[in-house]
C-alpha positions, 0 to 999 in steps of 0.5 A: 529339160528342167522341172519334173516330167512325171510321164514318159512314153517309150516305143520301139520301131524295128528297122532293117540295117546293114551291119558287117555285110549282113542285114539285121533288125535294130530297134529305134527307140523314141522317148516322149515326156510330159511335164507338169506345165503341160508341155509334151516333148520328144526327148530322145532317140536311140538305136539298139537291141530292144531286149537288152537291159544294158541298152535300156539302162544306158538309154534311160541314163542318157535321158537323165543326164540331159535333165529328165527328172521327176518321172513317176510313170513309164508307159511302153510295150513289154520289152525284156530288160526294160522293166528292170532298167526303169527301176534301176535308173528312174525308180518309177512305176511301169505301165504296160501298154494296155492295147498291146497287152489285150492283143496278147491276151486274146491270142489265148482265146478263139477268135469267136470269143474275142468280143466277149472276153475283151468285154469281161476284162474291160470291166476292170478298166472301167473301175474308179480306182486301182483298188476296185480295178484289182478286185474286178481283175482278179474276179474276171481271171477266176471266171475265165480260168476254167476255160482259158487257164493260160489267159488267167495265168497271164492276168495273174502275172500282169495285173500290176503292170496293166493297171498301174495307170489307175493310181494316177489322176483320173484326168490323165488316165486316157493318155496313160494306159497305152502308147497310143498318144504317140501312135501318129508319130510312130506311123509317120516314122514307119511310113518314111522308113518303109520307103527306104527299106534297108538302111545302109547304117545306123547314122542314116536311121538317126537322120531320117527319124530325127527329121520326123521327130523335129517336125512333130516336136515343133507342131506339139509346141503350138498345139492346144492343151494336152493334159489338165495342169491342175491334176498334176498336183494330185500326183503324190508318192503316198497316193501311189500303191507301193505294190506298183513301184518297181524297187530294183536295187540301184546299180 
């Protein structure tokens, strides 16, 4: 890998594998990145415990060692230890997958109210920039607090993580707010893994998923434009809200 890769998507698929006579769950982590020349590539695959910060730190360091640089935004679901590892290794901003976050948020609301509450929260996503989105987000949280205090508390705690993508170019935002851009890839990995059921060892996981990733990567290299190249020039450290940056101390 050469040049800058501003956007990095990470997603975990949980698989069953035999270890020491037992059947355990492991996470297969797939890393996809987009560079400033509008090239999208699968750049990494790792097997390990997804909640462990040490695993995430080692995985991200391995990507850097192979040339990953210039990362500004990492998009993923919420995994314990990941956020700290992103700040420690990449010094980038973290975007929590908006789709998964919304599911977590609506778990605090009765099913009959899902549509109304989701529409209220989405008002923040419709704003033109991070500043206005934050104002709307906090206003909606206050409106919901009396009836759904746990939901309001979740909104308070996750505002910066869920709205981080709004500090990046408007032309790229539909690809940045969730892990959906790699959902087709994830579904194919899960489909093939379900056929196996229980893997005999981690090496067999790497072989099967590696084959899927190789096929997808070839397809992406011949596909049409993924992101507007001109918009990459808008990414500037001074334009990103400093409150969104993760500033954990380097190891």
